[in-house]
N, C-alpha and C positions, 0 to 999 in steps of 0.2 A: 451620261447622267441626265436625269430630268431636272427641269427648273423647279425650284422649291416654291410652292404656292405661298403667297402672303397670308398672314392671319386675317380672318374676316373681321376681327375686332380692330385692326389697324386701319384707320381712315387716312386718306391722302388728299391734301388740298393743293390746288394750283393757284399761285398768286402771281399776277402780272403787273409790273410797274408801268407807269405812264411815261410821258416825256415828249409829247407832241409828235413830230415827224420821226423822232428816234424810235418810235414804236415799230417802225419797219423791221427792226432787229428781232423783236419777239414775234412778229408776224412770220418771219422765216423759221423760227424755232417751232411754232405751232404747225406750220405746214409740214415740217419734218416729222413731227409727231403723227400727223394724219397719214403721211405716206407710209410710216412704219406701223400704223394702226395702234398707236399707243394712246389709249384713252382711259387708263386706269386711275381716274380721279373721282373722288366722291363729292368734292365741293370746289367752287371756283370763286376767286376774289380778284376784282379788277379795279383799277383806278385810271380815270381819264382815258387816254389812248389804249391802255392795257385792257380796260373793260370792253372797249369796242372791238379789240382784237379777239377777245374771248367769245364774243357773240358768234363770229364766223367759225371759230373752233368748235364750240358746242354744237352748232348746226351742221358741222361736217362739211363746210363749204371751203374746200382747199383753193387757195389763190385769190379768194375774194378780198382779203386784206391787201395783198400786193396790188390788185387792180385799183383799190380805193386810194392807196398812197401815191401811186404813179399815174392815177387818172384824175378823179374828182379833186383830190387835194392839191393838184398842181394847176388847176384852172384859176385864172385870174379872179374869178368871182369868189373863190374861197380865201386865198391869202392875198391881201393888198396893202402894201406899205403906204401907198399914196392915200388910200382911204383912211388908214390909221392916223396919219399925220393930220388929216383934216377933221379928226375927232370921231371917226367911225371905228369899227372893229377890225383888228388885224386879221382875225379868222372869222369868217361869216358862218358861225355854227348853225344858224337857222337854215340857211340854204343847204349846208352839208347834210344835216340830219334829215331834212325833207327829202333830199336826194337818196340817202341811204335807205330810208323807209320804203321808197318807191322802187329801189333797185334790187330785186331778186333775193331778198332775204328769205331763207327757207324756214318760215315760221313753224310749220308742222314738225319738221325735224328738230328744230331748236326746242320746241315744247316737249317732244317725246324724250329727248336726251336729258331733260331735267326731271324725269320721273325718278323719285327717290334720291335726287341730288338737289343742290341749291347753287344759285349764282348770286353773289353779293357784290354790289357796286358802292363805292365810297363817294360821298359828297362832304363838303364842309358847310356847316350852318353859319350863315353870314352874321347872325345876331348873337351867337354864343361863342363861335370859334371852335366848336367841338365837331369831331367827325360824326357823320350819320351813316349808318350801314343799312342799305336797302337790299333786302333778300328776296329773290324771286325763285319760285318753283314752277312746276308745269302749269299752274293755274294763273300765271301772270296776265296782266292787262297790257296789251301792246303799247298803247299810248303812254301809260305810266312808265314802262320800261324805257322808251326812247326819251321821255322827259328827264328821267334820272340819268341816263347815259350822257345827255347833253349837259346837264348840270355838273356831272363829274368832270367834264372837259372845259368848263367855263372859267378858265384862269383869267383873273382880272386884267392882266397885261395884254391878253389877246382878244378878250371879249368883255365889253364894258358893263353888260347887264347881268345881274344875278337871275337865277331861275327859281320861280316860285313852285314849291311842292308842299302840299298840305298847309298852306297859309304861311310858310316860312321860306325865306330866301336862302338859296344854296349856291355855292361856287365850287370850283375845282376841288376834288377830293384829296389831291396830293398836298394841298396846303396843310390839312389837319392830320392826315395819315397817308403818307406817300407809299408805304409798303405795309399793307394790313396783315402782317404775319402774326402779331400779337392777337388780333381778333380771330384769326384762324385757329390759333392754339387755344384760345378761350372757348371756341366752339367745339373743341374736342379732337382736333386733328393732331395726330402724333407725327405724321410725315408731311412735310411741307416743301414743295418745289417752287422756287422763286425765279421768275424770269425778269432779268434786269435790263435796263437800257443804259446803265452806267457800269463801269468796271467795279468789281467787288471791293477794291480798296478805295474807291472814290469817296471823298467827303466834301460836302459843300462848305463854302466860306462866306462870311458876311460880305455883302456887296453894296456899293454906292447906288447901283440901279434899284435894288430892292428898297433901300432907305428912301430914295426919291419917290418910288411908287407908293410906299407906305404913307409918305407925306401927302401925296396927291389923293389918297383914299382916307384921309384923316376923319372925314365925316362918317366913315364906316369903321369905327375903332377896332372892332374884333377882327375884321378882315385885314386891316392895316397891321395889327399885331402879328397875325399869322405870317404875313409877308415879311415883316421885319425879322421875325424869328425863324424863318424858313430853314436856314442853315442848321440851326440847333435842333429843330424838330426832326429834320432828315437824319442828322448824324446820331441823335439819340435813338431813333428807330433802328438804325443799323447796329448800334451798341447793344440793343436789347437782345439781339440774336444769341449772344454768348450765354445770357441768363436762361433763355429758352432751351438752349442745348443742354445746359446744366440740369434743367428740369426734365430731361428725357425726351425732348422734342428733336426730331431729325430735320434739319434744314439743309436743303441742297439748292445752291444757286447756279443758274446758268447765266453767265454774264460775258460781255466782250472783254478780251484780254488787253485791249487798248481803247482809247476814245474812238467812238464811231465817227465816220466822215460826216454824218448827218447831224444837224442841230435841231432845236425845237421847231424852227420855221424854214428848214431847207426846202428849196424848190428845184434843186438839181437832180434830175431823174437818175443820172449815172451814179451819183453818190447813194441815193436811196436804194437802187438795185444792188449795188455793191454791199451795203449793210444788210439787206435782205438775205443775200447769199452767205454772209458771215453768220447770221442767225441760223440759217438752215444748216450750215456745217456744224455749228455748235450743238444744235438739237440732235442731229444725226449722230455725232460723236458721243453725246450723253447717252443715247439709247444703246449704242454699241457697247459702251462701258457697262451699262446696266445688264445687258445680255451676258457679257463675259463674267460679271460678278455672280449672276444667277447660276451660270453653268459651273462655277467654281464651288458652289454650295454642295454639301454631301446630299445624295439622293435620300 
């Protein structure tokens, strides 16, 4: 039997969650997609580390994310608890993004792959608390792209400065919209594949750490409120999946079946590599199941 072709009217979006160093898991999934030449996506949505992972995927640069997580991200210049205790940034995003821009990004391939497609990166507006969606096509400006990518990763607990874009301050997109599935559905996508860095059943809980951070950021009330309510924003986003499915949207999650070994700030290379391979296996299994389902369809 031949595989049944998808309707040309059915658009598929790929949404990738952030999570700091936990993003190594979706990096593995995306490398599996590249190895199996699975690129049937019409739009891409990324938050924080997830958005950065998508840059390499769109450009077809297999292994680039793994090199980043186990290379530059493990250098003492990037993550420094000592610097953070002294009032500096836990993650030196300025250094990292300067390094990323200079290290072998295939700009021409990235641009060509966005022909008739879009790449949307989420940030959170520091003055309103609303999510901002920055959409790039093949005509993007490189400096603007990397400024938005850095802003999408600028979580206040790891990077103390907001990023200015178009005269407004922006912080990490996961605060206002950790999984932009609703946005993808609003943009007309009927099939949405979601790459998670947490288990499907995971739900956030209110934490004393977030309450303390919110108090420390009380001079930025909208950001403080986002941090204070982060657990409910995250959980409500996941709860919205059921309503979207009821409205005819197909949502497929690829998620770890148990908590990853890596945390947001892990510096243990062995743990990172292990989680990368878990992601790769999950991506490979997903595509095998997809092939089997297609073969089971009548010709």
